[in-house]
N, C-alpha and C positions, 0 to 999 in steps of 0.2 A: 530539404527539397520537397519531400513527400507531405509533411505537414502544412508547409506553405501552399502546395497545390490543394490539398485537401480543404483547407480554410477558404481558399479562393474560389472553388469550383463546386462546393456543395452548400446545402442549407442546413447542415448539422453543426452549426458553430457553437451552440450553447453547450450541448453534451457530447459532441464528437461522435465516432462511430462505435465506440463501446470499448471497454477493457479487453485487452488480448486481441483486437482486431487490426493491428498494425499491418500484418502480412496481406490482408485483404486491400487495405489502402495502398500499400506498396505495389500490389499487382495492378491496381486501378490507376495509379498515378506516377509509375515509374518511368524515369527518363529513357528515351529511346536509344540514347548512347550505351545503356548497359547491355543491349542486344548484341553489340560488337565485341564484348569482352567475355572473360571465361564465367562471369557471374550471370549470363544470360538466362538461366533456368533456376536461379537461386531465389528463394523467397525468404526475405528477411522479416523477422517477426518484431523487430524493433528498431528503432532509429539509432544513430551514432551514440546517442546517450538518452537517459530518461527525458532530458531537457527537450529533446528534438521528437520524442515519442508522445509525450503528453499532449500537445496541442491536437493531434489528429485523433487519439483515441478518447480522451476525456474532455475535449473541447474547453470552453472559456471557464465553465463552472469548475472544471477539474484543475485547471490551472489556478484559478482564485482560491480553490480549497487547499491545494498544495502551498500556495504561497501564505495562506492563513496558518496552516500547521508550521510552517517555517517561523512565520512572526511569533506565534505562541511559544514555540521553543525558545527563540531568542530572549523574549520576554521573560520567560521563566529562568533561563540560564543567567541573565543579568541580575534577576532578583536574588537567586541562589549565591551570585559572586558578590553582591553588595552585603549580603548577610556574613560573608566570609565562612561559608559553609564548605570547606575544602574537601570534604569526604566524597563530594559528587563532581569534583573537577575532572576526574578520569572518565566518568560517564558522559559528562558534557562534551568533553574533547572527542570522546569516540563517536558518539551520535553526531557531531558536528563534522567530523571527517567522513562519516558514511553519508551524510546529506550532501556534502561536496562532491563525493564520488557519483552521486546521482546525476551531477551536471556534467561529469567527465566521461564516466563509462556507462555501457548498457546497464540496466538495473537487473537484479536478481532476486529470487524469493529469500534467500539467505540474507541478503541485504536489507530488504524490507522486514524481515523477521527480526533482526537485530534492532533496526531503527525503532520499530514499534514496541517492542518488548523493552528496549531502553527508555523510550519515552513513558511508557506505562510506569516501570520502576521508578524513573525520576519523579513523576507526578506524585505517586503514592508515597515515596520516601520523604519528598519535601514537605509533604503536609497539604498539599494543594487539593487532594481529594480525600474526603472522609471515607474510611473503611467501615464496613460492617459485616457481620457473620450471618449466613444462612445455615441453619441447621435442620436438615430433613429428618435426622435420627434422634428427636428428641424422645423423653420418656413417654411410654404408652405403647401398647401392642399395635394399635391401628396406626399411629403416628409413623412407626417404623416400616410397617407395610406401605404406607403411602409414599414414604420416602424412597423406599427401594423401587416401587412401581414408577415413580418420577424419574428416578436415576436411569432405569431400564429404558423408559420411553426417550429420554434425551440421548442415550447411547444409540438406540435405534434410529432416531431421526439424523443424528449426526453422521452416522455410517450410511444411511440413505443418500444424504447430501454429498458425501464424499466420493461415494461409488456409483452415483446415479448415471454417470456416463457409460458404465458398463452394461446397463439395462437397454440403452437405445441400439 
């Protein structure tokens, strides 16, 4: 209901209201009948399932991107199945079940973590993605110092991004 009302009454059809903003959409478009129930003050941060959350938060481009991801996964799974590469069968079944759960249950961080790690592992191990190695610590005094400095900067930037909300 919230996604349908959002898409009907706003001009944010293409990109939606943004990731993680379903609770604001719910407060804006919630049905008046909820005011007569025990949930009158509850703010829901996602819909019944990811399927009902994605139209309001990510819009049409988000829906198309998610469907494209599913299409690529199905195509890669069929390709692996035709090659009779049974080592990845359990991984394909596991990712498939997690994606089906996205349409049935509310999404969680852990679910997305396993889906994307599984997809990445599947793509690398099936040979679809060429791997390469980056070595910051090659021989030479200055190369090692540069590698350590780049590593320290990356750790600093990552920690700043992860903990920036404490600074506000």
